[in-house]
N, C-alpha and C positions, 0 to 999 in steps of 0.2 A: 524162802528168801536166801538160805544158805546155799541151796542148789543153784540158784540163779547167779550168785556171785562167785561160785567155784571156778567156772571157766576163765573168768577174768583174772582170778588169782593165779591160776595155772599159767596163763599167758605171761603175766608179770614175773612169775618165778622162772619161766623159761627164758625170759629176757635177761633176768639177772644171771641165770646160768651161762648164757652166751657171753655176757660181759666178763664173768669171772673165769672163762675157759682159757687156759694158757695156750699159746701158739707153738710151743715147742713140743717135740715128740716125746721127750723123756719124762714128762710130768704126769704120767698116768696115775700115780699114787695120790698126788695132790688133787687131781680132778675127782677121783673117787671119794676122797674125804669130803671135798666140797659138795659133791652130790648128796652124800649121806647127811651132811649138815643141813643142806637145803631141804631135803625130804623131812627131816625131823622138825625143822622150823616151820615148814608148810603144814605138817600134821598138827603141830601145836597151835598154829594160827587158826586152822580150820576148826579144832576142838573149841578153841576160845570163842570163835565167832558163833558156832552152833549153840554153845551154852548161853551166850548173851542173847541170841535170838529167841531161845526158848523162854528165857526169863522175861524178856521184854514184850512177849506176845500178849495183847489185850483182846477183850471181847469186842464184837461188832456193835457199834453204837447205832441206836435207832432213834427216830423222832416221832412225835405225835402229829396227827393231822389237825390243822386248824382251819376254820372257815375263811378267815382273812389273815394274811401275814402282814401285820402292821409293824412288827419289829424288824426294821430294816437297818442294815449296817451302814456305816458312813462311807464305805467304798463303792456305793452304787449297786450293791447286790452281787458283786463279783465274788468268786470262790477263792479262798486262801488256804494254802496247804502248809502245814508246819514243816520245818526242816527234818530231813531223814536222819535220825540219830544212828541207825544201824550203819548207813553208808559212812557216816563220820567215824564210827568206831572201826570199820574195816580199813579206812584210810590210815587211821592212827596205827593199826596193827601192821599194815604193810610198811609204813615208815620205820617202825621199830625193827622189823625183820631185815629191811634194807640196811639199817645201821649196823645190825648184828652180823650180817653176812658180807660186809664190805671187805673183800679180799684184795690185797695189794696186787697190782699187775706184775706178772713175771718179767724178768729182763729178756730182751730180744735175743734170739740165738743167731749165730752166724754159720750154722751148719750148711754145707753145700749138698745139692742133690746128687744121687748116685749116677754112675755112667749108664746103667740100664734104663734109669728113668729118662736121662737125657737122650739116649738112643731111641727110646720109645717115642719121646716127644718129637725128635727129628723125623722119625718115620711117619708119625702122624702129620707133621707139617708137610712132608713131601707128598704124602697121599692126598692131603687137603689141597696142596698146590696143583697136583696133577688133575685131581677132580675138578678144581676150579678152572684150570686151563681147558680141559675137555668141555666143561660146561660153557665156558666163554666161546670156544670154537663153535659149539653147536648153536649157541645164541647168535653168533656172528653169521653163521651159515643160514640160519632161519631168517635173520634180518635181511640178508642178501637176497634170499629167495623171495621174501615178501616184497622187497624193493623191486626186484625184477618183474614179479607178477603185477605189482602196482603200475610199473612203467609200461608193461605190455597193455594193461587195461587202459591206462591213460592215452597211450598212442592209438589204441583201437577207438577210444571215445573221440579223440581229436580227429582221426580219419573219418569217423562217422559224421561228426559235426561238419567237417570240411565238405564231405559229400553232400550233406543236407543243404549247406550254404550254396554249394554249386547248383544243386537242383533248384533251390529257391531263386537264385539269380537267373538261371535259365528260364524258369517259369515266369519271373518278373519281366525278363526281356521279351518273352513270347507274348505276355499280356500287353506290354507296352506296344509291341509291333502290331498286335491285333487291334488295340485301341487306336493307334495311329491310322491303321487301314480303315477302321470304321469311321474315324473322324474325317479322313480324306473322302471316303465315299459319301458321308453326310454333307460335307462341304460341296462336293461335286453335284450331289442331288439338289442342294439348296441353290447353287449357282444356276443349275439347269432349270430349276423351277422359276427362279427369278428371271432368267432369260426368256423362258416361255411366257411368264406373266407380262414382261416388258414387251415381248413380241406381240402378244395378244392385245395388250393395251395400244401398242403402236398400230396394229392392224385395225383395232377398233376406231382409233383416231382417224386413220386413213379412210376407213369405210365411212365414218361420220363426215369427214371432210368431203369425200366424193359425193355422199348423199346431199350434203349442203350445196356443193357446186352444181350437182345435177338439178336440184330443186331451184337454185338461183337461175340456172340456164333456162329451165322451163318457164320460170316466172318472167325472165327477160324476153323469151320468145313470145310468150302470151301477151306481155305488155307491148311488144313491138307489133304484134298482129292487131292488138286493140288500137294502137296509135294509127297504124295504117288504115284500119277500118274507119276510124273517126275522121282521118284526113280525107279518105275517099268519100265519106258521106258529106263532109264539109265542101269538098270540091264539087260534088254533084249538086249540093244545094246552091253553091255560088253560080254554077252554070245555069241552073234552072231559074235563079232569081232574075227578075227583069231589070234590076238596078245595077247589075254588074255586067260589064262588057269586057271580054278578053280579047286581046290582040295578039297577032303572031309576031309583032315587032320586038326588038330588044327592050329589056326592062332596065330601069335605072338601078344601080347597085350602090349600096352603102359600104362602109369600111368593114370588111370581114364577112359580108353576107348580102343577100338580096333584100331590097327595100320592100316591105310588104304593102306599102301605100302607093307604089308606082303604078300598079295595075288597077287599084281600087279608085277609080275616078270616072265619073260619068262622062260619056262621050259628048253629050250635049250640055251637061251641067257643070258647075264650078267644082274645083278640087275640095276635098274634105278639110274641115277645120282641124285645128290642133286637138281640141277636145274630142272630136269624132275619131281622129286618128288614135288617140290614147285609148278611147273606149274599144275601138276595133282591135288594137294590140292586146288589150286586156281580155278580150273575149277569145281566149284560146280554147282548144278542144279539152274537154274534161277527161282527165286520166283516171281510170278506175284501178285502184290498188286492192290486192287480195291480202286478207289477214293471214298471218302465219303463226303457228304454235311453236313456242320455245321448246327445243329438243331436250335440253338439260336445264330445267329451271333451278334445280338444286345446286348447279355449278355455274350459273349465269349471273354476272354482275350487270344488271339491266341499266339502260340509259336513264339518266335522271337520279341515280343513286347518289346520296349525299355523303361525302367524306369529311368528317370534322378532324382538323389537325391544328397543330401549333408550330409556329416558325421556330426552326432551330438556328437559323442565321438571321442577323439583322439586314435591313435593306437601306441603301442610299441611292437615290435616283440620279445622282450626277453622272454615273457610268452604268452601262448595262452589265448584267452578271447573272449568275446562277443562284438559286435559293433552294434550301432543304427544309422540309417540315416533317413532323412526327405525328402519326395518326393517334388521336386521343380517344376515339370511340370506335368499337368494332363495327364493321360493315357486313351485314348479312347478305346471303344470296337472295334471288328473286323469290324463292319459295319460303325463305325465312327460317329454315331449319338448319342452316349451316353458315358458319362465319367464313367469309372468303378473304376479307382484309382484317386481320386481328389488330388489336391495340399494340402500338409500338412499331408498326410498319412505317416506312419512310417514303415521302413524296419528293420528287425531284422536278424542278421547274426552272424557268428563266424569266427575267423581266427586262424591260427596255428603258432607256433614258428618253430624252426629248420631251420633257413635260411641257405642256402648253402653259400660257401665262395664268389662266384661270383654272387650271386643272388641279383638283384636290386628291385625286386617287391615282394609284400606279397599277398598271395592268400586269398580271402574272399569268404565264402559260405553264400549266403543269403537264409534263410529258411522260412520267414514269412513276410506277408504284412498285416498291420492293418489300415483300413480306419477310418476317423473320425466318421462315423456312426456305427462303431462296427463290420464291416465285416472283417473276418479273412480269409486270402488266404495263403494256404500252397504251397511253391515253393521250388526248389532246384537249384538255379541259381548261377553262378559264377560272381562275381563283376569285373568290368573293369574300365578303365579310361575314359576320355571324348571321346576318339576315339574308344572305345569298345575293346581295347587290354586287355587281361586277366591280372588280378592283379592290385594292386595300388602301385605307387611309391611315395617316399617322400625323406626325408633326410636320406642318407645311411651312417651309422658310421661303417667303415671297421675295426676300432680298430687296425690300423697299429702299433701304438706305443706299445700297450699292447702285440701284437703278436710278433713282431720282436725285440722290446726292451728287453723283458724278455728272449727270446731265445738267444739273443746275450750275455746277462749277464750270463746266465747259461753256455753258451759255454766258456766264459772266465773263469768261475769258474772251469770248467772241464779241460781246457787247462793249468791252472796254475801248477798242479803237473808235467805235461809233460815238461813244460818249466824249471821247477826247476830241474827235473831229467837230462835234457840235459846240464844244467849249472854246475852241481856238478861233481867233479872228483872221489868221493868215489863210488865204484861200488855197495857196499851194499846199500848206500843211494839212488843211482840211481835206483837200482832194486825196492827198496821199493816205491820210488816216481812213477815209471812206473806202478807198481801194483795198487797204489792208483789212478793214472790217468785212468787206465783201468776200475777200479770199478766205478769211478765217471762218466766216459763216459756211462757205462751201466746204471747207476742210473738216470742220467739226460737225457738220450735219450728219454725215454717215456715222461718226463716232457716237454722237448722241443717240442715233437710232439703234446702234448695237448695244449701247449701254442700257437703254430703256427696255430692250427686248431680251434681257437676261432671264433665263428660265428659272422658275422656282425649284427648290429641292424638297423632296418628301423623304422623311426619316420614319422608318417603321422598326420598332424595337423587337428584340428577340422574345419569343413567347407569345406573340400576337396570334389571335384565333383566325383560322382560315377555313373557308367552306369551299369544297371542290365538288362540282356537279359533273358526273361521268357523262361523256358525250356520246357513248356508243354502248352496245351490248358486247360484253366480254365474257367468253366461256373460259373458265379456269379449271384446268385438269389437275 
């Protein structure tokens, strides 16, 4: 224990020695005396401590082993250490030594340093300044070299980056030019292909049209030959028949053509009756028609196809005008596998005025169909109602009041002079009134006729259902 505390004691003694050391140079004797005193005091303190430590040393305490440790302290089983008496004694001894060795501080001296010391200090300062200047110059030169090297590397990197950017821009421009050329070639090829397809389609249409025309011409020629053959056979039969006599004289003609009954009269018998003439006119040669196959059933809108639509504009029959309808149901092709007139297509037509007195329907002629994709179809179909009956009906204004009310009023005006003539006894006045009555009757007769013949007006509201029957076969490309 004494060995462990000795270094601490030496440190504290050295601290006290430094505190009591005088700052002046001429106090060497006082310092030596102080050192001797401190050494003696330290030795006495060390002897005192060693003696106390030997006296206070006790034997090592042991404890017995128990099965259960039931004797627990009130501190929760924590260990408690008694205060160190040796450390307290050391501290007390150090305090006593400090009090005994408390030496008053010497008075400060005002002695000036010698010239040699000052010269040496000046030389050292100059050498230090020169060394510092040289070192600063070297540092500045090294910093300048580093800056120049860094600037050179930076310029080289910037030049390399600029060159790379230029190469990248050139490559980008080349790629753009190549892409533009490829796009132009692609557009040209697409346009050429579309032109070829359009030309092929046009050639196909022309070929189909020529084929149809050739077929129609052949059919017309065959029909003409058949008609000529039947006419020749009929003429031969008429010549051979004993009841028909032909003459070389001129035949009676009717307006616009030859009268067929002028030569059909018996030479010895009477002329034919009206019924016989009608029967002979109806007995025309039988024309044989050949059936034809639809060339494009998937694109043909056949005759009789029904188009269901709804009026987009209302109708008033007082004046003629145009009418527009919207197709409400899609219309398929003849084959049924393709829609030719989709829902939303528009119908264009026209209606006329001039409604008869007892007429309840207005006639509409539909002339054009326009599909949403721009396909225009020319037709000439009559519009009907939902059941297909020709014409459309709506609210019919017969104008009964205007017709008969005005006529009755005009009749009363015309009858007034006659009533006045019958009620007067003066013959002259009666004759005058009768003449006036006759003149009024003649004047108002035409007015009453016009008033009574006023045509009714038919009103058809917007949205009314319309049925259009296609009147011809239409091939839609």
